[in-house]
N, C-alpha and C positions, 0 to 999 in steps of 0.2 A: 505494497500499499503505502505510494505516494504522499507527500503533506499538501495538502490545497495550498498554492498561491502562497508558499510559506515566503517566496520573495519580494511579495508585499506587506508584507509585516517586517521585514526588516527596516531599523532605523535609516538603515542610509539611501532607503529604495527614493531614488529622482530627488535627494540632498535631505530627506525626509520633511519637503516642504507638501507633498498627499496627507501625512500620519498629521501632519499639525495643524494642517487646514480641518482635518473631519474631528478630532478632538477637541478643536476649539469650537467647530458646529455642534457638536454634541453634548460638548459640555457646557454650552448655552443652554442650548435647549435642556438640561439637566438644571440645570440655575434655577429658569424660569418655571419649571412645573416644581420644582420644589420650594423653593424660597417666595417666589413672586404670585405663582396663581394657588398653593396650597402651605398650610403651615407644617413646618417640620421641627421638630425637636429632637437634640440629641445628649444622650446622656453618655457622661467619659470620654467624648470627643479629641480631648488631645492625648490620648492613650493612642487614637490612630494615626493621627497628626502628625504626634512624634515616630510613631514608628515609619510613616510613608517618607519622612521629610529626612531621618537623620537617625538609621538603625544603622547599626555598626557594618563595613566595608566588607561586600562577599557574602551577607547572612540575609537570606531568600526571606519573605514574608508571605503567607498564606492568609487570605482572610475567608473564611466561609459563615454563610450565612442562610439562614431559613430563608423559602423560595415563594413569595407570593401573586405575584404578577409577572407578565414580561417586560414592565419598566424597573422592576430591581434596579435592575445593572441598566441606563447609567446612573436613572435619578435617585438612588441612594449614595450617590456624592456629589449631591449636585448643593447639600447644606452651606449655608452663609460661614466663607473661612476654611472650604477645602478645594486644594488646589485642583478643579475638576478640568480646568484647560490649559493644562501643563501636559505636554505631550511627554514628558520624560518622568515626568512621575505618576501617571496615570497605571491603572493597573493590567496587566493581563487577566482574560477570562474566561473561561471555557465555556464555548455555546455550543448550542445543538448543530448540530449541519444539515439537520431534515427543515429547520427553521431559516436559519439563519444563513444557510451556505448553497441554497437553492439553484442558483445558476450564477453566471461570472459576476455580472453586477453585483449583486450581493455580497456574493464572496470578497472582491476588493475592496469594497466599502467595510465590511465588518472586521478584515485584514488590515486594513489602515486603524482601525478603531481598535487592535491588538486585541482582538478572538481568535482562538485557538478553537479548531471544529471538533466537535468529539462524536462521533457514532453512536447512537443510542446502542444497547446492546451489544456494543463491539467490544466487549472484556475493558480492562482496565490495562493490558500491555498492547492496544491496538498502537497504531505508531504518533498518535497526536498528544498521547497520554506520554507516549517519549518525548516529542515537542515540547508539553507542559515538562518536563523534566530538565530539559537542556534550558527553561527559563530559570528553573529556580537555582540551576549550576551558575548561573551567572548573575546569581545574588538581587534577580526583580520580585518585583511582588508579583502574585498569580490571586485570582477570587475566583472561589469555587461557591456552588452550590450542590452540595453533599444528599440532598433529598433525591436530587436528579429528575423533581417535574415540578410544576405546579401547586401547590394546596392552599385554598381559601380561607378553607375553615381556620378558624378558632379552637383548635387543638393539638395534643402533644406533638411531642417534634418523632414524627417516624425513623424506622431505621432508616440509618444514611446507607448510600452505596459506599461500596472499597476503594474507590477511586482515589479520592484525597489522598486515605488512609498512605497508598502504597506510595501517594509525590511523597508525602511526611516521611515514610522509612525509607522511601530506595534514593531523596537526594544526597549528594556529594555532601551539603553542610546541612543540620540539621534546621527547620526552615522554624522560624518565630511563625504560631499560629495562633490567630487574634477571630475570638469569636464574634458575632456581632446577629443581634435579633431588630429585626423591624415588625413593624406593625401600620397599617394603613395604603398599603399602597396597593391591596385588594376593592379598595374602596375609590381609589383615581383608575383602576384600570379593570373594573371588573370583569369578570371570564364570560358572564351571563346578563347582560343589559340590555340588551334590543333582541328580540328573538333569537335571545338564544346565544348570541355572538358579545363578542369585544366592543365598546364604543369605536368609533373612526378615529377620536383626537382624546387624549389624556382629562378625565373630570378636574375639577378645582372645586376648592371651600373647602379643602379636607384634613382633616387633622393624619399625621406622618407621625410615626415614633421610631427611632432608631437608638436603641444598646449596645452598644461597645461593651466589652468583658475586658477582663483583663487578659494577657498572654497563656496560652497554656502549652507547660512544660513535658516535653517527652524524652527521656534515659533512652531512644532508641535498643545501644545495646544490650540497657536490661531489660528490655520489655522482647527485645528478641530471644535472648536466651529463656524467659519464662514462655513465650512462646514454643521454640523447641523443645520443652519439657514437654507442655501440657500438649503439644501433636502426639507423643508418644502411647498418650492414655485414651484418645478420641477411635470411637470405630470407623472404618472404612466409610466414604460417601462420593458419590461422583464427583467426578473431578474435571477443570475447564481445560487441561494441559496447559498451563503457567509454564515457565521455563524458570529455572532453579536461580534462587535468590542468594548468592551467598552461598553459603552451606544447608540454607533451609527451604526444603521442598516444598511441594504448594500446600499439604498440610499445615506444615510449620508455619508459611506465609498467611494461611487463611485466618490462622488462631492471631497472628500479631495486628491484620490490618481491621478484625471484629474488635480487639481490646483498642487500637486508635478510636475508630469510627463513634464507638460505644459510647466513653470518654466525652468525646466531642458532642452527641447526641446528647448526653446528660448537662453539660454547661450550659448547651442550645437552649434544654428544656429549663432551666434555673433563671436562664436570660427572660426566656417569654415570660416566665412563673412571674417574674419581678417587673417587666412591663407593663403589669396590667396594675399596678398601682398607679391611680390616677396622679399621684405628685413626681412622681419619678424625672 
């Protein structure tokens, strides 16, 4: 499998002007929706801002959040004070190939917007996941929606897909993992608005709440050892044909990714409950 228009996502493509133009335009749109048309409050914004602007050199950042609408990204970065229009500081994000990369025009646009196409059902070792790993290897910021799909109901965080966990575990330098929970985007872009479809434009005069947590620390060497020990006690199960990861076979990898995913899920659930407090 080849990487779709990877060349368009490079910072030196045509001198970087197309990327800067797209990031500026999308950032302006995000600012308008989040800060002008709607009311957005952010708890603990300084933690996110500091990590985006001045984390240690070479250390990657992964932000993870729930997924409430097709507007979550980029509008969740449109709050006041965030460098939404800065192409160098903007995130990379995993985006559904069947939605954002349906044709060459969309593919080019989303590539300029620092999106990495992901094939749903393609597994955690698909080529574009390797591309995401390359971005982390460069010390970049990557945002993921580990639930894997939009959910607009106010209900507990669902079981997370293992892709984000695999990136955390496989990155040469363990990323800083920052959890974020948001609420209100389901009102700005409801999935079933008119005749069971989304509205043609974002709605306005809605309240958006974003709760930024604290970084989650992962001791990957220790977690690997725990996974190796745990895997020896598991009964046989259907395998996906994953390649070895160091000394870890597929069973051990599965234990590792489940451990990481469940920890992220529990932290996101705490933020969800915290976000229900009216004065947060």
